[in-house]
All heavy atoms as a GROMACS GRO file, in nm:
protein
  632
    1MET      N    1  10.868  11.472  11.518
    1MET     CA    2  10.929  11.421  11.402
    1MET      C    3  10.914  11.271  11.384
    1MET      O    4  10.935  11.201  11.491
    1MET     CB    5  11.086  11.463  11.397
    1MET     CG    6  11.150  11.437  11.281
    1MET     SD    7  11.314  11.527  11.264
    1MET     CE    8  11.439  11.403  11.275
    2ALA      N    9  10.890  11.228  11.267
    2ALA     CA   10  10.875  11.071  11.244
    2ALA      C   11  11.004  11.006  11.259
    2ALA      O   12  11.108  11.055  11.209
    2ALA     CB   13  10.826  11.052  11.104
    3ARG      N   14  10.998  10.888  11.320
    3ARG     CA   15  11.114  10.805  11.340
    3ARG      C   16  11.151  10.728  11.205
    3ARG      O   17  11.063  10.687  11.140
    3ARG     CB   18  11.090  10.706  11.450
    3ARG     CG   19  11.214  10.638  11.484
    3ARG     CD   20  11.192  10.574  11.632
    3ARG     NE   21  11.324  10.499  11.653
    3ARG     CZ   22  11.334  10.374  11.674
    3ARG    NH1   23  11.217  10.308  11.673
    3ARG    NH2   24  11.446  10.310  11.696
    4SER      N   25  11.272  10.710  11.178
    4SER     CA   26  11.326  10.644  11.058
    4SER      C   27  11.269  10.506  11.050
    4SER      O   28  11.274  10.435  11.161
    4SER     CB   29  11.472  10.648  11.047
    4SER     OG   30  11.517  10.571  10.934
    5LYS      N   31  11.230  10.451  10.944
    5LYS     CA   32  11.186  10.319  10.921
    5LYS      C   33  11.290  10.238  10.843
    5LYS      O   34  11.261  10.121  10.801
    5LYS     CB   35  11.048  10.315  10.859
    5LYS     CG   36  10.941  10.363  10.955
    5LYS     CD   37  10.806  10.372  10.882
    5LYS     CE   38  10.699  10.422  10.975
    5LYS     NZ   39  10.718  10.561  11.031
    6LEU      N   40  11.406  10.295  10.817
    6LEU     CA   41  11.510  10.227  10.740
    6LEU      C   42  11.567  10.106  10.809
    6LEU      O   43  11.565  10.110  10.940
    6LEU     CB   44  11.624  10.326  10.705
    6LEU     CG   45  11.587  10.443  10.618
    6LEU    CD1   46  11.717  10.532  10.610
    6LEU    CD2   47  11.547  10.397  10.480
    7ILE      N   48  11.608  10.006  10.742
    7ILE     CA   49  11.662   9.881  10.807
    7ILE      C   50  11.776   9.924  10.905
    7ILE      O   51  11.779   9.876  11.008
    7ILE     CB   52  11.700   9.789  10.699
    7ILE    CG1   53  11.582   9.735  10.617
    7ILE    CG2   54  11.791   9.675  10.757
    7ILE    CD1   55  11.612   9.656  10.489
    8LYS      N   56  11.862  10.013  10.860
    8LYS     CA   57  11.976  10.044  10.939
    8LYS      C   58  11.946  10.112  11.070
    8LYS      O   59  12.023  10.106  11.170
    8LYS     CB   60  12.076  10.135  10.868
    8LYS     CG   61  12.023  10.269  10.843
    8LYS     CD   62  12.124  10.357  10.763
    8LYS     CE   63  12.069  10.497  10.751
    8LYS     NZ   64  12.150  10.601  10.803
    9ASP      N   65  11.827  10.162  11.078
    9ASP     CA   66  11.768  10.233  11.199
    9ASP      C   67  11.675  10.154  11.288
    9ASP      O   68  11.618  10.214  11.382
    9ASP     CB   69  11.708  10.378  11.162
    9ASP     CG   70  11.807  10.467  11.095
    9ASP    OD1   71  11.929  10.453  11.125
    9ASP    OD2   72  11.770  10.537  11.002
   10THR      N   73  11.642  10.031  11.253
   10THR     CA   74  11.546   9.957  11.317
   10THR      C   75  11.602   9.806  11.350
   10THR      O   76  11.680   9.762  11.281
   10THR     CB   77  11.416   9.946  11.237
   10THR    OG1   78  11.451   9.886  11.105
   10THR    CG2   79  11.346  10.079  11.216
   11THR      N   80  11.536   9.756  11.454
   11THR     CA   81  11.556   9.612  11.478
   11THR      C   82  11.451   9.538  11.405
   11THR      O   83  11.356   9.581  11.359
   11THR     CB   84  11.548   9.586  11.632
   11THR    OG1   85  11.407   9.615  11.666
   11THR    CG2   86  11.643   9.674  11.710
   12ARG      N   87  11.479   9.404  11.396
   12ARG     CA   88  11.376   9.313  11.337
   12ARG      C   89  11.247   9.330  11.402
   12ARG      O   90  11.137   9.332  11.345
   12ARG     CB   91  11.421   9.172  11.346
   12ARG     CG   92  11.336   9.071  11.265
   12ARG     CD   93  11.400   8.932  11.262
   12ARG     NE   94  11.343   8.849  11.159
   12ARG     CZ   95  11.225   8.788  11.167
   12ARG    NH1   96  11.155   8.794  11.277
   12ARG    NH2   97  11.177   8.711  11.068
   13GLU      N   98  11.236   9.330  11.536
   13GLU     CA   99  11.111   9.342  11.614
   13GLU      C  100  11.041   9.478  11.574
   13GLU      O  101  10.923   9.474  11.568
   13GLU     CB  102  11.143   9.330  11.765
   13GLU     CG  103  11.177   9.194  11.811
   13GLU     CD  104  11.325   9.162  11.770
   13GLU    OE1  105  11.418   9.252  11.756
   13GLU    OE2  106  11.350   9.036  11.759
   14GLU      N  107  11.118   9.584  11.566
   14GLU     CA  108  11.063   9.712  11.521
   14GLU      C  109  10.999   9.703  11.390
   14GLU      O  110  10.886   9.757  11.361
   14GLU     CB  111  11.158   9.828  11.535
   14GLU     CG  112  11.206   9.860  11.675
   14GLU     CD  113  11.311   9.950  11.684
   14GLU    OE1  114  11.404   9.953  11.598
   14GLU    OE2  115  11.318  10.044  11.769
   15ARG      N  116  11.059   9.632  11.303
   15ARG     CA  117  11.012   9.618  11.157
   15ARG      C  118  10.880   9.539  11.157
   15ARG      O  119  10.798   9.571  11.081
   15ARG     CB  120  11.116   9.566  11.076
   15ARG     CG  121  11.238   9.660  11.043
   15ARG     CD  122  11.327   9.611  10.928
   15ARG     NE  123  11.397   9.490  10.961
   15ARG     CZ  124  11.517   9.480  11.030
   15ARG    NH1  125  11.580   9.585  11.072
   15ARG    NH2  126  11.570   9.365  11.046
   16ILE      N  127  10.874   9.434  11.238
   16ILE     CA  128  10.757   9.365  11.251
   16ILE      C  129  10.637   9.455  11.302
   16ILE      O  130  10.533   9.449  11.234
   16ILE     CB  131  10.768   9.243  11.346
   16ILE    CG1  132  10.866   9.131  11.289
   16ILE    CG2  133  10.630   9.172  11.388
   16ILE    CD1  134  10.912   9.028  11.392
   17ARG      N  135  10.661   9.539  11.397
   17ARG     CA  136  10.562   9.617  11.457
   17ARG      C  137  10.526   9.721  11.344
   17ARG      O  138  10.403   9.757  11.328
   17ARG     CB  139  10.604   9.681  11.577
   17ARG     CG  140  10.585   9.601  11.700
   17ARG     CD  141  10.597   9.681  11.828
   17ARG     NE  142  10.742   9.722  11.847
   17ARG     CZ  143  10.837   9.655  11.903
   17ARG    NH1  144  10.813   9.533  11.942
   17ARG    NH2  145  10.951   9.708  11.917
   18ILE      N  146  10.616   9.776  11.266
   18ILE     CA  147  10.585   9.876  11.165
   18ILE      C  148  10.497   9.812  11.064
   18ILE      O  149  10.397   9.878  11.026
   18ILE     CB  150  10.721   9.928  11.103
   18ILE    CG1  151  10.807  10.012  11.199
   18ILE    CG2  152  10.692  10.002  10.966
   18ILE    CD1  153  10.939  10.028  11.159
   19VAL      N  154  10.526   9.693  11.024
   19VAL     CA  155  10.438   9.624  10.921
   19VAL      C  156  10.304   9.597  10.974
   19VAL      O  157  10.193   9.622  10.911
   19VAL     CB  158  10.514   9.510  10.865
   19VAL    CG1  159  10.411   9.423  10.777
   19VAL    CG2  160  10.643   9.533  10.782
   20GLN      N  161  10.295   9.541  11.100
   20GLN     CA  162  10.169   9.512  11.155
   20GLN      C  163  10.082   9.643  11.174
   20GLN      O  164   9.964   9.639  11.143
   20GLN     CB  165  10.190   9.452  11.298
   20GLN     CG  166  10.246   9.310  11.284
   20GLN     CD  167  10.280   9.256  11.428
   20GLN    OE1  168  10.303   9.331  11.522
   20GLN    NE2  169  10.278   9.130  11.438
   21GLN      N  170  10.136   9.756  11.213
   21GLN     CA  171  10.064   9.872  11.238
   21GLN      C  172  10.023   9.927  11.097
   21GLN      O  173   9.912   9.975  11.088
   21GLN     CB  174  10.147   9.976  11.312
   21GLN     CG  175  10.164   9.932  11.457
   21GLN     CD  176  10.261  10.030  11.531
   21GLN    OE1  177  10.322  10.114  11.471
   21GLN    NE2  178  10.268  10.010  11.662
   22ALA      N  179  10.104   9.917  10.999
   22ALA     CA  180  10.066   9.964  10.867
   22ALA      C  181   9.953   9.888  10.805
   22ALA      O  182   9.868   9.938  10.738
   22ALA     CB  183  10.187   9.965  10.776
   23LEU      N  184   9.943   9.753  10.838
   23LEU     CA  185   9.847   9.672  10.780
   23LEU      C  186   9.729   9.669  10.885
   23LEU      O  187   9.634   9.584  10.864
   23LEU     CB  188   9.891   9.530  10.756
   23LEU     CG  189  10.003   9.520  10.651
   23LEU    CD1  190  10.054   9.381  10.645
   23LEU    CD2  191   9.950   9.569  10.517
   24ALA      N  192   9.723   9.751  10.984
   24ALA     CA  193   9.625   9.767  11.076
   24ALA      C  194   9.591   9.640  11.167
   24ALA      O  195   9.482   9.598  11.196
   24ALA     CB  196   9.479   9.817  11.023
   25TRP      N  197   9.699   9.563  11.192
   25TRP     CA  198   9.685   9.440  11.273
   25TRP      C  199   9.700   9.471  11.417
   25TRP      O  200   9.682   9.386  11.506
   25TRP     CB  201   9.796   9.343  11.243
   25TRP     CG  202   9.778   9.288  11.103
   25TRP    CD1  203   9.674   9.304  11.020
   25TRP    CD2  204   9.871   9.198  11.039
   25TRP    NE1  205   9.690   9.224  10.905
   25TRP    CE2  206   9.812   9.157  10.923
   25TRP    CE3  207   9.997   9.146  11.075
   25TRP    CZ2  208   9.883   9.076  10.826
   25TRP    CZ3  209  10.056   9.061  10.987
   25TRP    CH2  210   9.994   9.030  10.862
   26GLY      N  211   9.738   9.594  11.453
   26GLY     CA  212   9.765   9.629  11.589
   26GLY      C  213   9.906   9.589  11.633
   26GLY      O  214   9.973   9.518  11.556
   27ASP      N  215   9.940   9.617  11.758
   27ASP     CA  216  10.072   9.576  11.809
   27ASP      C  217  10.061   9.484  11.919
   27ASP      O  218  10.150   9.462  11.997
   27ASP     CB  219  10.153   9.702  11.852
   27ASP     CG  220  10.071   9.798  11.945
   27ASP    OD1  221   9.957   9.762  11.970
   27ASP    OD2  222  10.140   9.890  11.979
   28ASP      N  223   9.953   9.398  11.919
   28ASP     CA  224   9.942   9.307  12.030
   28ASP      C  225   9.985   9.160  11.988
   28ASP      O  226   9.990   9.064  12.059
   28ASP     CB  227   9.800   9.291  12.081
   28ASP     CG  228   9.698   9.261  11.974
   28ASP    OD1  229   9.729   9.287  11.856
   28ASP    OD2  230   9.594   9.210  12.005
   29CYS      N  231  10.029   9.147  11.859
   29CYS     CA  232  10.077   9.021  11.810
   29CYS      C  233  10.234   9.020  11.816
   29CYS      O  234  10.293   9.116  11.750
   29CYS     CB  235  10.026   9.002  11.675
   29CYS     SG  236  10.076   8.851  11.595
   30ASP      N  237  10.294   8.925  11.876
   30ASP     CA  238  10.445   8.931  11.888
   30ASP      C  239  10.510   8.832  11.792
   30ASP      O  240  10.631   8.820  11.794
   30ASP     CB  241  10.487   8.907  12.024
   30ASP     CG  242  10.442   9.010  12.122
   30ASP    OD1  243  10.439   9.124  12.088
   30ASP    OD2  244  10.407   8.971  12.243
   31SER      N  245  10.431   8.767  11.711
   31SER     CA  246  10.502   8.682  11.616
   31SER      C  247  10.474   8.713  11.473
   31SER      O  248  10.392   8.798  11.443
   31SER     CB  249  10.454   8.534  11.643
   31SER     OG  250  10.311   8.520  11.587
   32VAL      N  251  10.550   8.649  11.378
   32VAL     CA  252  10.521   8.672  11.236
   32VAL      C  253  10.459   8.552  11.168
   32VAL      O  254  10.465   8.528  11.052
   32VAL     CB  255  10.658   8.711  11.163
   32VAL    CG1  256  10.696   8.851  11.192
   32VAL    CG2  257  10.765   8.606  11.191
   33SER      N  258  10.384   8.476  11.255
   33SER     CA  259  10.329   8.351  11.200
   33SER      C  260  10.224   8.376  11.087
   33SER      O  261  10.206   8.289  10.998
   33SER     CB  262  10.266   8.267  11.313
   33SER     OG  263  10.170   8.344  11.372
   34GLY      N  264  10.167   8.492  11.087
   34GLY     CA  265  10.074   8.530  10.986
   34GLY      C  266  10.135   8.573  10.859
   34GLY      O  267  10.055   8.580  10.762
   35PHE      N  268  10.263   8.583  10.852
   35PHE     CA  269  10.323   8.627  10.729
   35PHE      C  270  10.351   8.513  10.643
   35PHE      O  271  10.457   8.442  10.643
   35PHE     CB  272  10.456   8.703  10.760
   35PHE     CG  273  10.448   8.835  10.822
   35PHE    CD1  274  10.424   8.853  10.952
   35PHE    CD2  275  10.445   8.940  10.740
   35PHE    CE1  276  10.403   8.970  11.015
   35PHE    CE2  277  10.422   9.070  10.793
   35PHE     CZ  278  10.410   9.085  10.924
   36SER      N  279  10.266   8.472  10.558
   36SER     CA  280  10.266   8.348  10.481
   36SER      C  281  10.234   8.366  10.334
   36SER      O  282  10.290   8.293  10.251
   36SER     CB  283  10.185   8.239  10.538
   36SER     OG  284  10.050   8.275  10.547
   37SER      N  285  10.146   8.454  10.303
   37SER     CA  286  10.111   8.468  10.161
   37SER      C  287  10.060   8.613  10.134
   37SER      O  288  10.030   8.685  10.229
   37SER     CB  289  10.003   8.360  10.120
   37SER     OG  290   9.892   8.390  10.194
   38GLY      N  291  10.038   8.641   9.996
   38GLY     CA  292   9.979   8.768   9.963
   38GLY      C  293  10.056   8.888  10.008
   38GLY      O  294  10.167   8.895  10.007
   39VAL      N  295   9.977   8.989  10.053
   39VAL     CA  296  10.037   9.113  10.096
   39VAL      C  297  10.125   9.094  10.211
   39VAL      O  298  10.235   9.157  10.218
   39VAL     CB  299   9.916   9.209  10.132
   39VAL    CG1  300   9.978   9.336  10.193
   39VAL    CG2  301   9.831   9.245  10.011
   40ASP      N  302  10.088   9.009  10.309
   40ASP     CA  303  10.175   8.973  10.420
   40ASP      C  304  10.320   8.937  10.378
   40ASP      O  305  10.417   8.990  10.429
   40ASP     CB  306  10.117   8.879  10.510
   40ASP     CG  307   9.971   8.904  10.543
   40ASP    OD1  308   9.932   9.019  10.538
   40ASP    OD2  309   9.905   8.804  10.597
   41ALA      N  310  10.332   8.845  10.286
   41ALA     CA  311  10.455   8.789  10.250
   41ALA      C  312  10.531   8.893  10.171
   41ALA      O  313  10.656   8.887  10.168
   41ALA     CB  314  10.437   8.671  10.159
   42MET      N  315  10.473   8.994  10.118
   42MET     CA  316  10.535   9.105  10.042
   42MET      C  317  10.631   9.180  10.130
   42MET      O  318  10.727   9.234  10.088
   42MET     CB  319  10.425   9.197   9.983
   42MET     CG  320  10.481   9.309   9.907
   42MET     SD  321  10.337   9.404   9.830
   42MET     CE  322  10.326   9.533   9.942
   43TYR      N  323  10.598   9.186  10.260
   43TYR     CA  324  10.680   9.262  10.353
   43TYR      C  325  10.792   9.178  10.431
   43TYR      O  326  10.873   9.239  10.497
   43TYR     CB  327  10.607   9.335  10.461
   43TYR     CG  328  10.510   9.448  10.378
   43TYR    CD1  329  10.383   9.429  10.355
   43TYR    CD2  330  10.584   9.563  10.332
   43TYR    CE1  331  10.312   9.523  10.289
   43TYR    CE2  332  10.500   9.663  10.260
   43TYR     CZ  333  10.374   9.630  10.245
   43TYR     OH  334  10.296   9.733  10.173
   44GLN      N  335  10.801   9.055  10.406
   44GLN     CA  336  10.888   8.963  10.470
   44GLN      C  337  11.032   8.997  10.448
   44GLN      O  338  11.113   9.003  10.530
   44GLN     CB  339  10.867   8.817  10.433
   44GLN     CG  340  10.934   8.725  10.530
   44GLN     CD  341  10.897   8.728  10.678
   44GLN    OE1  342  10.774   8.725  10.703
   44GLN    NE2  343  10.989   8.745  10.763
   45PRO      N  344  11.070   9.044  10.320
   45PRO     CA  345  11.211   9.088  10.295
   45PRO      C  346  11.250   9.207  10.380
   45PRO      O  347  11.369   9.221  10.423
   45PRO     CB  348  11.216   9.121  10.147
   45PRO     CG  349  11.108   9.036  10.089
   45PRO     CD  350  10.998   9.034  10.195
   46TYR      N  351  11.153   9.301  10.402
   46TYR     CA  352  11.182   9.424  10.493
   46TYR      C  353  11.191   9.368  10.632
   46TYR      O  354  11.293   9.414  10.701
   46TYR     CB  355  11.066   9.519  10.485
   46TYR     CG  356  11.075   9.629  10.581
   46TYR    CD1  357  11.183   9.724  10.575
   46TYR    CD2  358  10.976   9.638  10.698
   46TYR    CE1  359  11.178   9.823  10.667
   46TYR    CE2  360  10.988   9.736  10.778
   46TYR     CZ  361  11.090   9.835  10.769
   46TYR     OH  362  11.098   9.931  10.860
   47ILE      N  363  11.117   9.283  10.683
   47ILE     CA  364  11.128   9.228  10.816
   47ILE      C  365  11.267   9.156  10.839
   47ILE      O  366  11.330   9.181  10.940
   47ILE     CB  367  11.014   9.144  10.857
   47ILE    CG1  368  10.886   9.221  10.869
   47ILE    CG2  369  11.040   9.055  10.978
   47ILE    CD1  370  10.758   9.131  10.879
   48ASP      N  371  11.304   9.093  10.738
   48ASP     CA  372  11.439   9.016  10.747
   48ASP      C  373  11.556   9.101  10.713
   48ASP      O  374  11.664   9.056  10.723
   48ASP     CB  375  11.426   8.896  10.638
   48ASP     CG  376  11.330   8.793  10.676
   48ASP    OD1  377  11.285   8.784  10.795
   48ASP    OD2  378  11.286   8.724  10.584
   49GLY      N  379  11.533   9.232  10.675
   49GLY     CA  380  11.640   9.320  10.662
   49GLY      C  381  11.710   9.307  10.516
   49GLY      O  382  11.819   9.350  10.508
   50GLU      N  383  11.637   9.260  10.428
   50GLU     CA  384  11.683   9.244  10.292
   50GLU      C  385  11.652   9.342  10.195
   50GLU      O  386  11.731   9.381  10.105
   50GLU     CB  387  11.631   9.102  10.244
   50GLU     CG  388  11.681   8.984  10.320
   50GLU     CD  389  11.601   8.858  10.286
   50GLU    OE1  390  11.509   8.858  10.192
   50GLU    OE2  391  11.626   8.753  10.351
   51LEU      N  392  11.534   9.399  10.209
   51LEU     CA  393  11.484   9.513  10.121
   51LEU      C  394  11.426   9.623  10.206
   51LEU      O  395  11.364   9.595  10.302
   51LEU     CB  396  11.388   9.470  10.021
   51LEU     CG  397  11.425   9.373   9.910
   51LEU    CD1  398  11.293   9.324   9.836
   51LEU    CD2  399  11.514   9.443   9.823
   52GLU      N  400  11.439   9.740  10.168
   52GLU     CA  401  11.377   9.855  10.241
   52GLU      C  402  11.225   9.861  10.218
   52GLU      O  403  11.186   9.792  10.113
   52GLU     CB  404  11.429   9.994  10.201
   52GLU     CG  405  11.581  10.019  10.231
   52GLU     CD  406  11.607  10.028  10.383
   52GLU    OE1  407  11.497  10.039  10.456
   52GLU    OE2  408  11.712  10.031  10.427
   53LEU      N  409  11.154   9.910  10.297
   53LEU     CA  410  11.005   9.920  10.289
   53LEU      C  411  10.957   9.973  10.158
   53LEU      O  412  10.861   9.914  10.095
   53LEU     CB  413  10.956  10.004  10.410
   53LEU     CG  414  10.803  10.001  10.439
   53LEU    CD1  415  10.762   9.848  10.456
   53LEU    CD2  416  10.772  10.079  10.562
   54ALA      N  417  11.017  10.079  10.108
   54ALA     CA  418  10.984  10.139   9.983
   54ALA      C  419  11.012  10.034   9.869
   54ALA      O  420  10.930  10.039   9.774
   54ALA     CB  421  11.057  10.265   9.955
   55GLU      N  422  11.121   9.957   9.878
   55GLU     CA  423  11.138   9.859   9.768
   55GLU      C  424  11.036   9.747   9.770
   55GLU      O  425  10.995   9.703   9.659
   55GLU     CB  426  11.280   9.801   9.794
   55GLU     CG  427  11.397   9.897   9.777
   55GLU     CD  428  11.535   9.844   9.813
   55GLU    OE1  429  11.541   9.795   9.938
   55GLU    OE2  430  11.618   9.851   9.736
   56CYS      N  431  10.994   9.704   9.889
   56CYS     CA  432  10.888   9.607   9.900
   56CYS      C  433  10.760   9.663   9.831
   56CYS      O  434  10.688   9.592   9.761
   56CYS     CB  435  10.862   9.567  10.040
   56CYS     SG  436  10.991   9.479  10.116
   57ASN      N  437  10.728   9.784   9.860
   57ASN     CA  438  10.613   9.844   9.808
   57ASN      C  439  10.619   9.860   9.653
   57ASN      O  440  10.524   9.829   9.580
   57ASN     CB  441  10.576   9.984   9.864
   57ASN     CG  442  10.538   9.979  10.006
   57ASN    OD1  443  10.475   9.878  10.044
   57ASN    ND2  444  10.568  10.082  10.084
   58MET      N  445  10.733   9.896   9.601
   58MET     CA  446  10.752   9.903   9.456
   58MET      C  447  10.740   9.763   9.393
   58MET      O  448  10.676   9.746   9.283
   58MET     CB  449  10.889   9.962   9.419
   58MET     CG  450  10.892  10.110   9.446
   58MET     SD  451  11.041  10.191   9.390
   58MET     CE  452  11.164  10.140   9.507
   59ARG      N  453  10.790   9.662   9.446
   59ARG     CA  454  10.778   9.521   9.398
   59ARG      C  455  10.633   9.483   9.396
   59ARG      O  456  10.589   9.424   9.307
   59ARG     CB  457  10.867   9.422   9.477
   59ARG     CG  458  11.008   9.419   9.453
   59ARG     CD  459  11.072   9.309   9.522
   59ARG     NE  460  11.211   9.280   9.473
   59ARG     CZ  461  11.272   9.172   9.508
   59ARG    NH1  462  11.228   9.093   9.594
   59ARG    NH2  463  11.392   9.156   9.451
   60GLY      N  464  10.569   9.511   9.497
   60GLY     CA  465  10.426   9.473   9.503
   60GLY      C  466  10.343   9.537   9.400
   60GLY      O  467  10.260   9.481   9.338
   61ALA      N  468  10.377   9.675   9.378
   61ALA     CA  469  10.301   9.748   9.282
   61ALA      C  470  10.330   9.700   9.140
   61ALA      O  471  10.251   9.675   9.049
   61ALA     CB  472  10.338   9.894   9.287
   62ALA      N  473  10.456   9.662   9.113
   62ALA     CA  474  10.499   9.602   8.983
   62ALA      C  475  10.426   9.469   8.953
   62ALA      O  476  10.386   9.448   8.853
   62ALA     CB  477  10.649   9.586   8.980
   63GLN      N  478  10.419   9.387   9.054
   63GLN     CA  479  10.346   9.253   9.043
   63GLN      C  480  10.200   9.276   9.015
   63GLN      O  481  10.138   9.197   8.953
   63GLN     CB  482  10.374   9.166   9.164
   63GLN     CG  483  10.512   9.117   9.171
   63GLN     CD  484  10.547   9.048   9.302
   63GLN    OE1  485  10.455   9.032   9.380
   63GLN    NE2  486  10.653   9.003   9.310
   64THR      N  487  10.145   9.379   9.073
   64THR     CA  488  10.005   9.399   9.058
   64THR      C  489   9.966   9.467   8.923
   64THR      O  490   9.872   9.432   8.859
   64THR     CB  491   9.949   9.502   9.162
   64THR    OG1  492   9.976   9.439   9.292
   64THR    CG2  493   9.803   9.525   9.152
   65TYR      N  494  10.050   9.557   8.877
   65TYR     CA  495  10.008   9.648   8.756
   65TYR      C  496  10.085   9.611   8.632
   65TYR      O  497  10.040   9.636   8.524
   65TYR     CB  498  10.027   9.791   8.784
   65TYR     CG  499   9.935   9.834   8.897
   65TYR    CD1  500   9.981   9.865   9.022
   65TYR    CD2  501   9.794   9.837   8.871
   65TYR    CE1  502   9.896   9.901   9.121
   65TYR    CE2  503   9.717   9.880   8.971
   65TYR     CZ  504   9.762   9.912   9.108
   65TYR     OH  505   9.682   9.951   9.200
   66VAL      N  506  10.202   9.541   8.643
   66VAL     CA  507  10.286   9.522   8.519
   66VAL      C  508  10.266   9.366   8.479
   66VAL      O  509  10.282   9.281   8.562
   66VAL     CB  510  10.428   9.546   8.542
   66VAL    CG1  511  10.509   9.510   8.428
   66VAL    CG2  512  10.456   9.695   8.580
   67LYS      N  513  10.222   9.358   8.361
   67LYS     CA  514  10.207   9.223   8.301
   67LYS      C  515  10.311   9.191   8.196
   67LYS      O  516  10.377   9.281   8.143
   67LYS     CB  517  10.076   9.197   8.240
   67LYS     CG  518   9.959   9.217   8.335
   67LYS     CD  519   9.828   9.196   8.265
   67LYS     CE  520   9.710   9.198   8.362
   67LYS     NZ  521   9.581   9.161   8.292
   68SER      N  522  10.326   9.065   8.173
   68SER     CA  523  10.433   9.040   8.065
   68SER      C  524  10.374   9.078   7.935
   68SER      O  525  10.250   9.092   7.913
   68SER     CB  526  10.461   8.892   8.069
   68SER     OG  527  10.347   8.810   8.022
   69ASP      N  528  10.456   9.093   7.833
   69ASP     CA  529  10.415   9.141   7.704
   69ASP      C  530  10.305   9.041   7.636
   69ASP      O  531  10.219   9.085   7.566
   69ASP     CB  532  10.528   9.143   7.606
   69ASP     CG  533  10.619   9.263   7.637
   69ASP    OD1  534  10.562   9.362   7.696
   69ASP    OD2  535  10.734   9.272   7.585
   70ARG      N  536  10.316   8.910   7.664
   70ARG     CA  537  10.222   8.816   7.610
   70ARG      C  538  10.084   8.841   7.668
   70ARG      O  539   9.987   8.799   7.605
   70ARG     CB  540  10.259   8.674   7.624
   70ARG     CG  541  10.267   8.624   7.777
   70ARG     CD  542  10.335   8.488   7.783
   70ARG     NE  543  10.352   8.447   7.915
   70ARG     CZ  544  10.261   8.399   8.004
   70ARG    NH1  545  10.140   8.383   7.958
   70ARG    NH2  546  10.298   8.371   8.124
   71ASP      N  547  10.070   8.901   7.780
   71ASP     CA  548   9.941   8.932   7.842
   71ASP      C  549   9.867   9.059   7.791
   71ASP      O  550   9.755   9.088   7.818
   71ASP     CB  551   9.948   8.933   7.994
   71ASP     CG  552   9.982   8.794   8.055
   71ASP    OD1  553   9.949   8.694   7.998
   71ASP    OD2  554  10.048   8.796   8.150
   72ARG      N  555   9.951   9.139   7.728
   72ARG     CA  556   9.905   9.279   7.676
   72ARG      C  557   9.844   9.257   7.541
   72ARG      O  558   9.890   9.185   7.455
   72ARG     CB  559  10.016   9.374   7.671
   72ARG     CG  560  10.072   9.398   7.811
   72ARG     CD  561  10.187   9.499   7.796
   72ARG     NE  562  10.250   9.497   7.928
   72ARG     CZ  563  10.340   9.594   7.970
   72ARG    NH1  564  10.379   9.689   7.887
   72ARG    NH2  565  10.400   9.596   8.089
   73PRO      N  566   9.739   9.330   7.516
   73PRO     CA  567   9.681   9.329   7.384
   73PRO      C  568   9.776   9.390   7.279
   73PRO      O  569   9.851   9.477   7.312
   73PRO     CB  570   9.551   9.419   7.383
   73PRO     CG  571   9.572   9.501   7.517
   73PRO     CD  572   9.665   9.426   7.601
   74SER      N  573   9.762   9.344   7.151
   74SER     CA  574   9.849   9.399   7.048
   74SER      C  575   9.794   9.542   7.006
   74SER      O  576   9.679   9.561   6.983
   74SER     CB  577   9.843   9.311   6.930
   74SER     OG  578   9.916   9.372   6.824
   75THR      N  579   9.885   9.641   7.016
   75THR     CA  580   9.850   9.780   6.973
   75THR      C  581   9.928   9.824   6.857
   75THR      O  582   9.917   9.950   6.830
   75THR     CB  583   9.877   9.866   7.103
   75THR    OG1  584  10.012   9.861   7.126
   75THR    CG2  585   9.798   9.829   7.216
   76GLY      N  586   9.992   9.742   6.790
   76GLY     CA  587  10.074   9.797   6.670
   76GLY      C  588  10.196   9.861   6.726
   76GLY      O  589  10.245   9.828   6.829
   77SER      N  590  10.240   9.962   6.643
   77SER     CA  591  10.374  10.024   6.677
   77SER      C  592  10.358  10.135   6.774
   77SER      O  593  10.463  10.177   6.830
   77SER     CB  594  10.437  10.067   6.550
   77SER     OG  595  10.361  10.160   6.496
   78CYS      N  596  10.248  10.191   6.798
   78CYS     CA  597  10.229  10.308   6.886
   78CYS      C  598  10.199  10.260   7.026
   78CYS      O  599  10.112  10.181   7.054
   78CYS     CB  600  10.116  10.391   6.843
   78CYS     SG  601  10.080  10.532   6.947
   79VAL      N  602  10.279  10.309   7.122
   79VAL     CA  603  10.262  10.272   7.263
   79VAL      C  604  10.125  10.319   7.313
   79VAL      O  605  10.081  10.263   7.417
   79VAL     CB  606  10.380  10.326   7.352
   79VAL    CG1  607  10.513  10.252   7.313
   79VAL    CG2  608  10.391  10.467   7.345
   80MET      N  609  10.067  10.422   7.256
   80MET     CA  610   9.935  10.470   7.304
   80MET      C  611   9.826  10.385   7.240
   80MET      O  612   9.712  10.406   7.271
   80MET     CB  613   9.919  10.617   7.260
   80MET     CG  614  10.030  10.702   7.319
   80MET     SD  615  10.000  10.732   7.493
   80MET     CE  616   9.847  10.828   7.495
   81GLY      N  617   9.852  10.290   7.153
   81GLY     CA  618   9.749  10.209   7.104
   81GLY      C  619   9.681  10.272   6.981
   81GLY      O  620   9.573  10.227   6.951
   82LEU      N  621   9.748  10.370   6.917
   82LEU     CA  622   9.678  10.445   6.816
   82LEU      C  623   9.738  10.401   6.674
   82LEU      O  624   9.681  10.458   6.571
   82LEU     CB  625   9.706  10.587   6.833
   82LEU     CG  626   9.656  10.642   6.965
   82LEU    CD1  627   9.707  10.794   6.981
   82LEU    CD2  628   9.500  10.635   6.975
   83GLY      N  629   9.828  10.307   6.678
   83GLY     CA  630   9.884  10.279   6.540
   83GLY      C  631   9.915  10.141   6.511
   83GLY      O  632   9.906  10.052   6.564
   0.00000   0.00000   0.00000
């Protein structure tokens, strides 16, 4: 059975290892010095116990795929771009 990855069930050190393993960094690095930008920084709130892993993933997906209205092409009144 898989072990819980929820903040309430893990220590900070365990969360670091979870993120490192998920990003295929291996578990031989004991520091978070590499967590400075991009995808790495996306998981810092999880490591710090502020957001669950799923919440970090949702935020990352939203930043990647959701643009502001000014960046979207005008499609008229139809959300499908047909009108």
